[in-house]
Backbone as a chain_set.jsonl record, in Angstrom:
{"seq": "MKRQYDVLLMADHFVMVTTIITDESPDKRDLEDAAWKRLADEYGDEWVSTTKAFINQVSIEEPFIPKAGDPADAGIDGA", "coords": {"N": [[97.915, 109.929, 113.65], [99.645, 108.508, 111.001], [98.68, 108.028, 107.612], [98.342, 106.248, 104.529], [97.581, 107.362, 101.316], [96.249, 107.064, 98.043], [96.183, 109.282, 95.463], [94.257, 110.212, 92.823], [94.378, 112.105, 89.991], [92.448, 113.402, 87.576], [92.09, 114.174, 84.148], [90.784, 115.165, 80.922], [92.243, 113.64, 79.048], [94.232, 112.248, 80.355], [95.482, 110.561, 83.304], [96.779, 111.07, 86.483], [98.564, 109.591, 89.124], [99.426, 109.685, 92.47], [101.108, 108.858, 95.481], [100.626, 109.594, 98.85], [101.781, 110.033, 102.181], [100.485, 110.932, 105.082], [99.127, 112.816, 107.875], [96.059, 111.571, 109.151], [93.075, 112.8, 107.764], [89.866, 114.235, 107.768], [89.079, 116.014, 105.88], [89.053, 116.17, 102.541], [90.21, 118.07, 100.916], [92.562, 118.841, 102.181], [94.111, 116.57, 101.801], [94.262, 116.501, 99.01], [95.684, 118.888, 98.601], [98.107, 118.156, 99.799], [98.922, 116.204, 98.003], [99.331, 117.732, 95.655], [101.434, 119.306, 96.603], [103.415, 117.378, 96.941], [103.767, 116.622, 94.251], [104.665, 119.075, 93.258], [107.097, 119.296, 94.597], [108.453, 117.28, 93.308], [108.271, 117.847, 90.504], [108.189, 120.58, 90.172], [106.95, 123.947, 90.707], [105.952, 125.397, 88.512], [105.234, 123.423, 86.659], [103.176, 122.172, 88.092], [101.274, 124.284, 88.338], [100.591, 124.629, 85.66], [99.59, 122.066, 84.955], [97.515, 121.675, 86.78], [95.348, 123.136, 85.872], [94.14, 121.518, 83.983], [92.919, 119.442, 85.322], [89.942, 117.808, 86.151], [88.665, 116.155, 87.895], [89.075, 114.612, 91.06], [90.141, 111.859, 92.91], [90.373, 110.211, 95.951], [91.869, 107.585, 97.487], [92.112, 105.136, 100.006], [94.363, 102.753, 100.228], [93.936, 99.176, 100.567], [95.695, 97.533, 102.94], [96.934, 94.554, 103.749], [96.949, 92.776, 106.869], [99.565, 91.144, 108.622], [99.455, 87.641, 108.703], [96.778, 87.399, 108.121], [94.253, 85.268, 107.304], [92.453, 85.436, 105.144], [93.789, 86.959, 103.27], [95.78, 85.236, 102.626], [94.579, 83.39, 101.089], [93.197, 81.437, 102.354], [90.339, 79.724, 103.263], [89.076, 79.627, 105.812], [86.954, 78.229, 106.693]], "CA": [[98.352, 108.709, 113.034], [99.952, 108.658, 109.576], [97.952, 107.137, 106.719], [98.749, 106.283, 103.133], [96.48, 107.607, 100.395], [96.524, 107.193, 96.622], [95.412, 110.399, 94.943], [94.123, 110.153, 91.373], [94.031, 113.405, 89.429], [91.98, 113.023, 86.251], [91.76, 115.17, 83.137], [90.095, 114.54, 79.792], [93.076, 112.72, 78.27], [95.264, 111.591, 81.157], [95.276, 110.362, 84.739], [98.002, 111.032, 87.287], [98.373, 108.969, 90.433], [100.546, 109.858, 93.38], [100.864, 108.328, 96.817], [101.081, 110.457, 99.933], [101.676, 109.539, 103.548], [100.25, 112.141, 105.855], [98.2, 112.64, 108.988], [94.686, 111.285, 108.765], [92.291, 114.026, 107.687], [88.525, 114.041, 107.216], [88.901, 116.996, 104.812], [89.733, 115.701, 101.332], [91.002, 119.169, 100.339], [93.898, 118.776, 102.781], [94.823, 115.473, 101.148], [94.561, 116.943, 97.65], [96.776, 119.871, 98.714], [99.344, 117.414, 100.08], [99.319, 115.547, 96.745], [99.897, 118.76, 94.776], [102.734, 119.693, 97.153], [104.35, 116.3, 96.596], [104.065, 116.742, 92.825], [105.482, 120.289, 93.079], [108.449, 118.962, 95.057], [109.046, 116.393, 92.312], [108.297, 118.385, 89.142], [108.298, 122.038, 90.179], [105.72, 124.727, 90.841], [105.445, 125.786, 87.196], [104.573, 122.252, 86.097], [101.921, 121.97, 88.833], [100.284, 125.308, 87.989], [100.131, 124.343, 84.299], [98.839, 120.817, 84.945], [96.33, 121.792, 87.635], [94.243, 123.704, 85.095], [93.511, 120.475, 83.189], [92.288, 118.445, 86.186], [88.523, 118.056, 86.364], [88.146, 115.249, 88.924], [90.076, 114.082, 91.987], [89.667, 110.738, 93.711], [91.33, 109.875, 97.006], [91.63, 106.211, 97.922], [92.984, 104.586, 101.039], [94.559, 101.372, 99.772], [93.844, 98.09, 101.53], [96.991, 96.949, 103.275], [96.609, 93.396, 104.588], [97.712, 92.576, 108.104], [100.322, 89.887, 108.648], [98.742, 86.507, 109.273], [95.368, 87.435, 107.751], [93.976, 84.07, 106.506], [91.756, 85.804, 103.908], [94.798, 87.44, 102.346], [96.612, 84.094, 102.233], [93.784, 82.491, 100.267], [92.673, 80.363, 103.203], [88.904, 79.927, 103.428], [88.697, 79.823, 107.204], [85.758, 77.425, 107.005]], "C": [[98.563, 108.956, 111.532], [99.194, 107.606, 108.775], [98.515, 107.281, 105.318], [97.504, 106.452, 102.277], [97.016, 107.605, 98.971], [95.599, 108.282, 96.105], [95.434, 110.323, 93.423], [93.624, 111.502, 90.893], [93.702, 113.161, 87.955], [91.647, 114.237, 85.399], [91.062, 114.447, 81.993], [90.93, 113.453, 79.12], [94.198, 112.057, 79.064], [94.833, 111.486, 82.606], [96.641, 110.346, 85.399], [97.654, 110.391, 88.62], [99.621, 109.244, 91.252], [100.136, 109.307, 94.737], [101.419, 109.306, 97.834], [100.934, 109.71, 101.249], [101.608, 110.773, 104.428], [99.336, 111.826, 107.032], [96.798, 112.398, 108.45], [93.886, 112.584, 108.788], [90.911, 113.725, 107.122], [88.261, 114.982, 106.027], [89.733, 116.587, 103.594], [90.565, 116.805, 100.683], [92.415, 119.195, 100.894], [94.74, 117.698, 102.099], [95.18, 115.835, 99.711], [95.704, 117.956, 97.653], [98.115, 119.188, 98.961], [99.846, 116.707, 98.821], [99.937, 116.553, 95.789], [101.263, 119.218, 95.281], [103.778, 118.637, 96.809], [104.749, 116.384, 95.126], [104.912, 117.987, 92.534], [106.917, 120.041, 93.527], [109.186, 118.138, 94.011], [109.272, 117.083, 90.964], [108.403, 119.903, 89.057], [106.943, 122.736, 90.193], [105.113, 125.099, 89.485], [104.684, 124.623, 86.553], [103.215, 122.033, 86.769], [100.884, 123.013, 88.423], [99.754, 125.11, 86.572], [99.212, 123.129, 84.272], [97.515, 120.935, 85.695], [95.108, 122.297, 86.856], [93.491, 122.643, 84.289], [92.698, 119.478, 84.016], [90.825, 118.792, 86.417], [87.878, 117.094, 87.366], [89.303, 114.726, 89.761], [89.43, 112.972, 92.796], [90.759, 110.384, 94.72], [90.943, 108.521, 97.572], [92.601, 105.847, 99.03], [93.171, 103.115, 100.706], [94.433, 100.379, 100.918], [95.228, 97.497, 101.732], [96.719, 95.788, 104.223], [97.5, 93.318, 105.822], [98.402, 91.221, 108.039], [99.497, 88.809, 109.32], [97.258, 86.488, 108.968], [95.059, 86.242, 106.846], [93.288, 84.401, 105.176], [92.765, 86.258, 102.849], [95.663, 86.286, 101.834], [95.855, 83.107, 101.358], [93.225, 81.326, 101.032], [91.216, 80.685, 103.497], [88.5, 80.259, 104.866], [87.465, 79.023, 107.592], [86.151, 76.101, 107.586]], "O": [[97.711, 109.563, 110.882], [99.075, 106.454, 109.19], [99.093, 108.311, 104.969], [96.498, 105.773, 102.484], [98.118, 108.093, 98.72], [94.383, 108.216, 96.284], [96.499, 110.365, 92.807], [92.579, 111.984, 91.33], [94.57, 112.762, 87.178], [91.016, 115.191, 85.855], [90.782, 113.252, 82.087], [90.382, 112.448, 78.668], [95.035, 111.368, 78.481], [93.952, 112.208, 83.073], [97.558, 109.679, 84.921], [96.579, 110.624, 89.172], [100.741, 109.056, 90.777], [98.956, 109.296, 95.088], [102.544, 109.788, 97.698], [100.059, 108.857, 101.398], [102.556, 111.554, 104.505], [98.836, 110.709, 107.165], [96.406, 112.953, 107.424], [94.005, 113.376, 109.722], [90.793, 113.038, 106.108], [87.323, 114.763, 105.26], [90.962, 116.653, 103.62], [91.527, 116.512, 99.972], [93.362, 119.528, 100.181], [95.93, 117.891, 101.85], [96.272, 115.516, 99.243], [96.594, 117.892, 96.804], [99.136, 119.589, 98.402], [101.053, 116.619, 98.596], [100.962, 116.265, 95.171], [102.157, 119.49, 94.479], [104.901, 118.97, 96.429], [105.923, 116.238, 94.788], [105.78, 117.954, 91.662], [107.854, 120.53, 92.895], [110.398, 118.277, 93.844], [110.329, 116.929, 90.352], [108.675, 120.45, 87.989], [105.934, 122.187, 89.751], [103.891, 125.111, 89.336], [103.617, 124.819, 85.972], [102.224, 121.745, 86.098], [99.728, 122.664, 88.182], [98.585, 125.394, 86.308], [98.162, 123.164, 83.631], [96.51, 120.355, 85.283], [93.974, 121.923, 87.157], [92.326, 122.844, 83.946], [91.875, 118.746, 83.465], [90.494, 119.906, 86.822], [86.686, 117.201, 87.653], [90.378, 114.433, 89.237], [88.319, 113.12, 93.304], [91.932, 110.274, 94.363], [89.833, 108.334, 98.071], [93.775, 106.214, 98.986], [92.252, 102.316, 100.879], [94.766, 100.674, 102.065], [95.85, 97.015, 100.785], [96.32, 96.001, 105.368], [98.654, 93.745, 105.805], [97.873, 90.27, 107.464], [98.91, 89.033, 110.378], [96.537, 85.645, 109.501], [95.553, 86.197, 105.719], [93.518, 83.713, 104.181], [92.6, 85.964, 101.665], [96.212, 86.357, 100.735], [96.417, 82.099, 100.929], [92.818, 80.328, 100.438], [90.895, 81.792, 103.93], [87.641, 81.116, 105.077], [86.987, 79.137, 108.721], [85.286, 75.288, 107.911]]}, "num_chains": 1, "name": "protein.A"}
């Protein structure tokens, strides 16, 4: 099943965020690798190898995507 992930790559003075859609994986390294590949496709391998050296923290988030008709998302109390 394909999932959407937001990958935050943090350095001392900047944060990069990219979104990937890939197969669900319990191994966060696979998701980080997919994010770097996406960035390499966009900006090139040289840019990625230069930028990667500055990254000191990676956070991978699965964004909440509301389902159609969800009363909580519509602001309806349900009480």
